C-alpha positions in Angstrom: -12.3 38.1 1.9 -8.7 39.3 2.8 -8.7 40.7 -0.9 -12.0 42.5 -0.1 -10.6 44.1 2.9 -7.4 45.1 1.2 -9.4 46.8 -1.4 -11.6 48.4 0.7 -8.7 49.6 2.8 -7.2 50.9 -0.4 -10.3 52.7 -1.4 -10.7 54.5 2.1 -7.0 55.7 2.1 -7.3 57.0 -1.6 -10.6 59.0 -0.4 -8.8 60.3 2.4 -5.9 61.2 0.5 -8.0 62.9 -2.3 -10.0 64.7 0.5 -7.0 66.0 2.2 -5.5 67.1 -1.1 -9.0 68.8 -2.0 -9.0 70.4 1.4 -5.8 71.8 1.0 -6.4 73.1 -2.4 -9.5 75.0 -1.1 -7.5 76.5 1.8 -7.5 79.8 -0.3 -10.2 81.1 -2.6 -8.0 82.8 -5.1 -4.3 83.3 -6.1 -3.2 86.9 -6.5 0.0 88.1 -8.3 1.8 90.4 -6.2 4.5 92.7 -7.3 7.6 92.6 -4.8 11.1 94.1 -4.8 14.1 92.0 -4.9 16.2 94.3 -3.0 14.4 97.0 -0.9 15.3 96.3 2.7 13.7 96.3 5.2 10.5 96.0 3.4 10.9 93.4 0.7 14.0 91.7 -0.5 14.6 88.1 -1.9 16.8 85.3 -0.4 17.2 82.7 -2.8 13.5 81.8 -4.0 12.1 83.4 -0.8 10.9 86.9 0.0 11.3 88.5 3.3 10.8 91.9 4.9 8.3 93.9 6.8 5.7 94.7 3.7 6.1 91.0 2.9 5.2 89.9 6.4 2.4 92.3 6.5 0.9 91.3 3.3 1.0 87.6 4.0 -0.7 88.2 7.0 -3.5 90.3 5.2 -4.0 87.6 2.5 -4.0 84.7 4.7 -6.7 86.6 6.7 -8.7 87.3 3.6 -8.5 83.6 2.3 -6.1 84.4 -0.4 -2.9 82.7 -1.9 -0.3 84.6 -3.7 2.8 84.4 -6.1 5.2 87.1 -6.5 6.7 88.7 -9.5 9.6 91.3 -9.4 10.4 94.3 -12.0 13.3 96.6 -12.0 11.5 99.8 -11.3 8.2 101.6 -9.8 7.5 102.6 -13.2 7.8 99.1 -14.9 5.7 97.6 -12.2 2.9 100.3 -12.9 3.1 99.3 -16.6 2.7 95.6 -16.1 -0.2 96.4 -13.6 -1.9 98.5 -16.3 -1.5 95.3 -18.6 -3.3 93.3 -16.0 -0.1 91.1 -15.4 0.0 92.3 -11.6 -2.8 92.2 -9.2 -1.4 93.6 -6.2 1.2 96.5 -5.4 2.1 97.0 -1.8 3.2 100.3 0.0 1.4 102.4 -2.6 0.5 106.1 -2.1 -2.9 107.2 -3.2 -3.1 109.6 -6.0 -5.9 110.7 -8.5 -3.8 109.8 -11.3 -3.4 106.4 -10.0 -7.1 106.1 -9.0 -8.0 106.2 -12.6 -6.3 102.6 -13.3 -6.6 101.1 -9.8 -8.7 100.2 -6.8 -7.0 101.2 -3.4 -7.4 99.3 -0.1 -7.8 101.1 3.1 -4.2 102.2 4.5 -2.5 99.7 6.5 0.7 101.7 7.4 2.4 105.3 7.2 5.2 106.1 4.7 7.6 108.8 5.9 9.8 110.2 3.3 13.1 111.8 5.0 15.7 114.1 3.6 19.1 112.4 3.9 22.5 114.6 3.6 26.0 114.0 3.5 28.1 114.2 6.8 30.0 117.5 5.4 26.5 119.1 4.3 24.7 120.0 7.5 21.2 121.5 7.3 20.5 124.8 8.8 17.7 125.3 11.7 16.0 127.4 9.2 15.9 124.7 6.2 15.2 122.0 8.6 11.7 123.5 9.4 11.0 125.1 6.1 7.5 124.1 4.9 8.2 125.4 1.5 11.2 123.5 0.9 12.5 126.5 -1.2 16.3 125.9 -0.2 16.0 122.7 -2.5 15.9 124.9 -5.6 19.6 125.7 -5.1 20.3 121.9 -4.6 20.5 118.5 -6.4 18.3 116.0 -5.0 18.1 112.3 -5.9 14.7 110.6 -5.6 13.0 107.4 -6.6 11.4 107.1 -9.9 7.5 106.8 -9.5 7.3 107.8 -5.7 4.9 110.3 -4.3 6.8 113.1 -2.5 3.7 115.6 -1.8 2.6 119.0 -2.9 5.6 121.1 -1.4 8.1 118.8 -3.2 6.1 118.8 -6.4 6.3 122.6 -6.5 10.0 122.3 -6.2 10.1 119.8 -9.3 8.2 122.3 -11.2 10.4 125.3 -10.2 13.5 123.7 -10.9 13.1 120.5 -12.9 17.1 120.1 -13.0 17.1 120.0 -9.3 15.9 116.6 -9.3 17.4 113.3 -10.4 15.4 110.1 -10.8 17.4 107.0 -9.6 15.7 103.5 -9.5 17.4 102.0 -6.2 18.1 103.2 -2.8 21.5 102.3 -2.8 22.5 104.1 -6.0 20.9 107.3 -4.6 23.0 107.1 -1.6 26.1 106.1 -3.5 25.7 109.4 -5.3 25.4 111.1 -1.8 28.6 109.4 -0.6 30.3 110.6 -3.8 28.8 114.1 -3.4 27.4 114.2 -6.8 24.2 115.2 -5.2 23.4 117.3 -2.3 20.5 115.1 -0.8 18.4 112.1 -1.3 14.9 111.8 -0.3 14.6 108.1 1.2 11.7 106.3 3.1 12.7 106.6 6.6 13.0 102.9 7.4 15.2 102.3 4.4 17.3 105.1 5.0 18.0 104.1 8.5 18.7 100.5 7.2 21.3 101.8 4.9 23.1 104.4 7.2 23.9 101.6 9.7 26.0 99.9 6.8 28.9 100.6 4.7 29.8 102.4 2.9 27.2 104.8 4.1 27.6 104.8 7.7 30.5 107.1 7.6 29.0 109.6 5.1 25.2 109.6 5.2 23.1 111.3 7.9 19.4 111.4 8.3 18.0 115.3 8.5 15.4 116.5 10.8 13.4 117.4 7.6 10.6 115.2 6.7 9.6 115.8 3.1 6.3 114.0 3.2 4.3 111.6 5.5 1.2 109.9 3.9 -0.8 106.6 4.3 0.3 103.4 2.3 -2.3 101.4 0.7 -2.5 98.3 -1.7 -3.3 99.0 -5.2 -5.8 96.4 -6.5 -6.0 95.7 -10.2 -9.7 96.8 -11.2 -12.2 93.7 -11.6 -9.8 91.5 -9.4 -12.3 91.5 -6.5 -15.8 91.7 -6.4 -17.6 94.5 -4.1 -17.9 92.0 -1.4 -14.3 90.5 -1.8 -12.8 94.0 -1.8 -14.7 94.8 1.6 -13.3 91.2 3.1 -9.9 92.3 2.1 -10.3 95.7 3.8 -11.8 93.7 6.8 -8.6 91.7 7.0 -6.6 94.9 7.4 -8.8 96.2 10.0 -8.7 92.9 12.1 -5.0 92.6 11.9 -4.2 96.2 12.2 -2.8 95.5 15.9 -0.6 92.8 14.7 0.6 95.1 11.8 1.3 97.8 14.2 3.5 95.4 16.4 5.4 94.2 13.1 6.2 97.6 12.4 7.4 98.4 16.0 9.5 95.2 16.0 11.2 96.1 12.7 12.0 99.5 13.7 13.7 98.5 17.0 15.7 96.0 15.0 16.6 98.9 12.7 17.6 101.2 15.3 19.8 98.3 17.0 21.2 97.4 13.3 20.4 94.0 13.6 18.6 93.7 10.4 20.4 91.4 7.9 19.9 90.3 4.3 21.6 87.5 2.6 22.8 88.3 -0.8 
């Protein structure tokens, strides 16, 4: 009789453990592969094996709400990320600007935040009031400007590139763009506002680089989603997760902005 009770107890515990494990395994309906940056503070950066940052926090909030799990992969540049995305090795890219060219090979979510591209300058190179409010950006045709390879800077800047291709230098990392600015090898750098503020609060940039008053481009940021990853209903659920969490997303953005202004954002290398 004792053996029977022990056996029944073993079966009960085994079933309970299996049920618990099975429930845990079913907490997400699908696992998606997300391209993340190892060194793009304050949006995405890696500490050990963990990713942190504003876009990481927003993404994980949305994915949890959409009943999705995730794994991160990292590539050295935006252009390489797009190549892997087209090959089907990446499912989701965050902080993406919508373009018709990208629409040919990607689905797009609803926007979840704004991206602001600001002109940064050397402290010895002040921007005149006329240039600061020039909608055509024509003064840049007499300058050398460092930009991120693969980023979107709007129609006005695209015209500058067409008029003066040699005026624009494509550099993969924000720190490398600002290094050129510190050394005065370029006249300006166009950088995401949050990233630029993060960098100019730190050495060696804080003594040499300033944000100008000129916003080069402002546009919504979306998630790029690999075609075929989601059904139409799943894509609707993903977009609904963004809408339902928009207040929380805005709160995270405000929190990170205040941290940037106070200089309290730190990343461990």
